[in-house]
Each structure stands twice: as structure tokens, then as C-alpha cells.
N, C-alpha and C positions, 0 to 999 in steps of 0.2 A: 460798811461795806455793803455792796449791793447784792441782791439776791437773783438766783438764776433757777436753771432746771436741778431736778434731783440727780445727785452724782450717781446714783445707782444705774442710770440711764448711760453713763460713761463706761461702764463696765466693772467686773468684779475686782480686778486689780486695782483699779483707782479707789475704789471704796475701801479696799484693804488698807492703802496707805492712810486714809482719812482715819480709819478705826484704829490704826496701830498708833498712830500721832497724837489723836485726840485733840487736834487743833481746831478743827471746825465741826460744825453739826453736818447732817446729811442732806441738806437744802441749800447750802451755801455754796456759791462760786466766786472766785475773786475777778473782778472786772476793772482793771486799773485804768488810768487816764489814756493810755492807748488803745483801749478796748479789749474785749476777751481774748484769750490765747488762741491765735490761728492754727489751723491745721496747714500741712505742708501745700495742699492744692488751693488754699485760700490766700496765701500770703501775698501774692503780687496784686491783689485786689485791695488791700488794706492800707492804701493812704491816708494820711491824717489832714484832713481838710479843714481843721478848726479855723475858724477865721480869725481868731484871736492871735494864735501863732502865727499864721500866714502875714496878718498885718503887723506884727512885731518884727518879723523877719523882714518885711519889704521897708518897713521905717528905719530899721538898723542899716539895711543896704543903701538906703537913700542919704541917710545923715553920712554914712561913711564915704560914700561917693561924692559927696558935695564937700566935704572937709578938705582943706589943702594940706592937713598935717597927717593923714593916714597913708600909710604904704599900700597901694591898692592890691597888689598880688597877695600878700598874706592876709589881708582883710577879707577879700572875696573868698580866699581858701577857707577861712574860719567860718564865714556865712554859709557855704556850701555844705561844710560838715555839719552846721547846725540844722540844715534843712534835711541832711541824711538822718540824723539823729531823731528828729522830731516831726518830719513829714512823710518821708519815705516809708515803705513797709518795714524797715527795720524797727521802726518805732512799735509797731504791733509784734515783731519777733520779741521784742524784750519782755511782753506780756507772758510769754509762753516759756523762754527759757531764762534762767538765771545767768548763764554764761554769757548771752547776749546782753543782758543788763550790764554786767561786767565789761564787756567790750564797749558799751555805750559810755560808761563811766570814764572809761580809760581815753576813749577818743574825745570826751568833754574836757577832762582835767589835763591831759598830755599832749593834746593836738590843737584843740580849739583855743584853750586858755593861753599858751605860749605864742601861738600865730597873733591873737589879738595883742597880746602883750608886746610882741615885736613889731606889729603895725602902727602902734601908736608911739608919739613921741616919748622918750625916757623921762620918767618922774619917779622921785624917791617915794615909796610908800610910808606912811605914817606908821610908827611902831619897829619897823625895820624888818629885815630878813628873817630873823630866828623867830619872831613873834609869828609871821604869816606861814612860816614853814610849820611851826607848830599847830597852829590854828587849822590849816588844811589838814594836817594828818589827823587831828582829833575829829574833825568835820567828816573825813572818809571813814574812819572807823565806826563814828557814831551811825551812820546812815547804812553800814553793812551789819549793825547789830539787828538781829532777828526782829525784835518788836518795833523797832523804828522803821525797819525796811517793811514790814507787814503795813504799818500806818500809812506810809506813803503809797502804797499800792491799793488802798481802800478808800483814799481821800483825796481828790485832785489838788486840793489847797496844799495839803502835806507833800504831795508829789512834787509840786513845783518849788515848794520850800526845799526839798532835798535837792532838785536840780540847780538852782539858783545858788544855793550855799555851796556846794560843790563846784560850780564854775566861778563863782566869784572869788572865793579863797583861793583856788588854784590860779586864777588870773592875777590876784594880789601876789601871791607867791611868785610867779614867773616875772611879774613886773619887778619886784624886789630883787630876784636874782639878776636882772639886766642892769641895775645901777649899783649893786652891792661890789665890793672888792671880789676878784675872781676868786682868791681862796675861800671866801665865804659862800660864794655861789655852788664851788664844788661841795663844800661840805653840807649844804642844805640839798643839793641833790642827791648825793650819797645816803644822806638821812632818809630822804624820801624813797630812795630805792630800797632801803632796808625795811622800812614800815611796810611798804607794799609788798614785798617779798614774805614778809613774816604773816600778814594778813592772808596773802594767796596760800601759802603752806598750811595755815590753820583751816582753811575751808577744804583743801586737798586732802588732809588727813582726817577730817571729822568723820565720826563713825556713823552718823545720821544725817538725814536731810533736815535743815534748819529753817527753810523759808517757806511758809506755808502758801504763798502764792503761787509757787511752782510745784506744788504736789501733782496738779493735774498736767499743765502744758508739755512738760518734757516726754510725756508718754506718746504723743503722737508723732514725736520727732525720732523715736527709737531710743530714748534714753530713760533710764529711772530717775527720780529726782535727786537720789544721790551722785549718779553719774554726772549729771548736768551741774550740780555744785562741785564736784572735783574737777570739771572741765573749766568751771569759772575760777577756780583757785589757780589751776594752771596758768590760765591766761593772765592773771594778776601776777603770778610768782615769776613766770618766765618773761613773756613779752612785754608786760607792764613794766616790771622792775628794770628790763633791759632798755626801756625808753629814757628812763631816769639816768641809767648807767651811761647811755650814750651822750647824754646832754653833758653829765659831769665830765667824761672823757674829752669832749670838744672843748669846753672850759679849762680842763687840764692841759689840753695841748696848746690852748692859747697862752697860758700861764708859762708854760716852757718856753715859748717862743718869744715871750716877753722878757723872760729872765735871759736868755741868750743873747738877745739884742742888747740888754744892759750890760752884760759882761763883756760885749765885744769892744 
């Protein structure tokens, strides 16, 4: 964890949070990969111009556009969302707000991953759909455990391990959904909806703020750390779970249509 200025300069309310939680000493500030938590007036100046990230996005874009097997519209949408997550000021906002981090993870796993899976030619995933549904769920819960999350926001290598494991396991699950029988895909998406909603409910009804990296940032945005965490839980619980419900219902409609044709 990197060191910063004395939290006493931030204000007595912030210091009180640290003293009550006992999580950090009075000289420590969290500065994760996307930088220190921004205040509202500084947000739009906080673009992430990390040359490694920009190069990775450019190489991914070039490889996809040169490939004759990629559906370009979905692929370009996925790359644009990756730029939003890791280059735009939204990256910095995730340093301040756990609710923004939750939205970040949902975009990565429920938008970018299925868009990439749909942009590539269908291919069966080794291990099958049930395995990847379970692996993705376990990965998602792991990185939202406070200790693992704290580690990810205090070390860049752990941060990228978190992001890559969330994205890759989600991609594998969505790609397995694409090639699995419709009924199996529906079951996998409903199961993902349930575990997403459960994690969201746990965060919403927790009686205390759990994530030390967000004890400072929310205050500048008019939220206490607990309110920010509750908002994150609601994002995961309602729109997050609803994304998987919508995908499951779309497969269910396709299954009903197929059954009607078979019965005709």
C-alpha cells in the first residue's frame, strides 16, 4: 500500500471512520491502480493514459479488425467499453466509490464478456458450462471479499489479476452458454442471477462499511462509506441480476419458439 498525506488533513469525520474501523493507521491513504480517489471537480481531468493499457487496447483492436472471423460491430462495442472502464475518468471514479467499482465489474462481466463471446465464432469451452458458471461465480465472490479486494487496490499486479480473472471467467461462461443446449444456458444464467442478487443483498444489508479503500473517497461525493456500499449492493442486486435475468428470458423465448415449431 502506498503512503500519502495525513488523514487528519481530510477532516475529523474521515479520521473518525478510520479510528472506529481500526483498519489503517493515521498516515495511510489508498492509491489504487487508477490513482487516488478524485473529488468531483477533478474527475474529468483524470484520464488514464497508461501506455501499456493503451497499447494493449490498440493491439486488440488491430487484431480484431484484421481477423476475418470476428463480428465487427460487437467487437468494436466491447473494445469501446474496455476503453471506458480503463482509460476514461470512470477508472478514477472507481478509486473513490465502491458503487462505481461494482458498476465497473458488471460492465466487464455482463457486457464486455458476452459481446466478445458473441463476436467470435462459436466454440465449445473445455470443461463445459456448469464448470465455468461455478468458476465465474467463485471468482466474483472471491474478489468481493474485503481482504482480497483490499489487496487488489493496494497492488497493481493483484489489481490486474482481479480484472483479468473476472473478465476471462465471464468470457468463458458466456461462450459456453452460446454453445450449450438452450435449457442448460437458461439454468446457468438463472444461477448467475441468483448468486449476483445474493451478493448484492449481503452488501446492501451489511451493518458496517467493509472496504477500507473506500473509507475516504465517498465523503467527497456526499456519501458515507456505508451508503456507498449499500448503493453498490443495490446496483448488483437489481440491475446486475436483471441483466442475467433478461439474457435467461431471451434464451427461454428462443426455446419456446423452437418447441412450437417442433410441435407444428
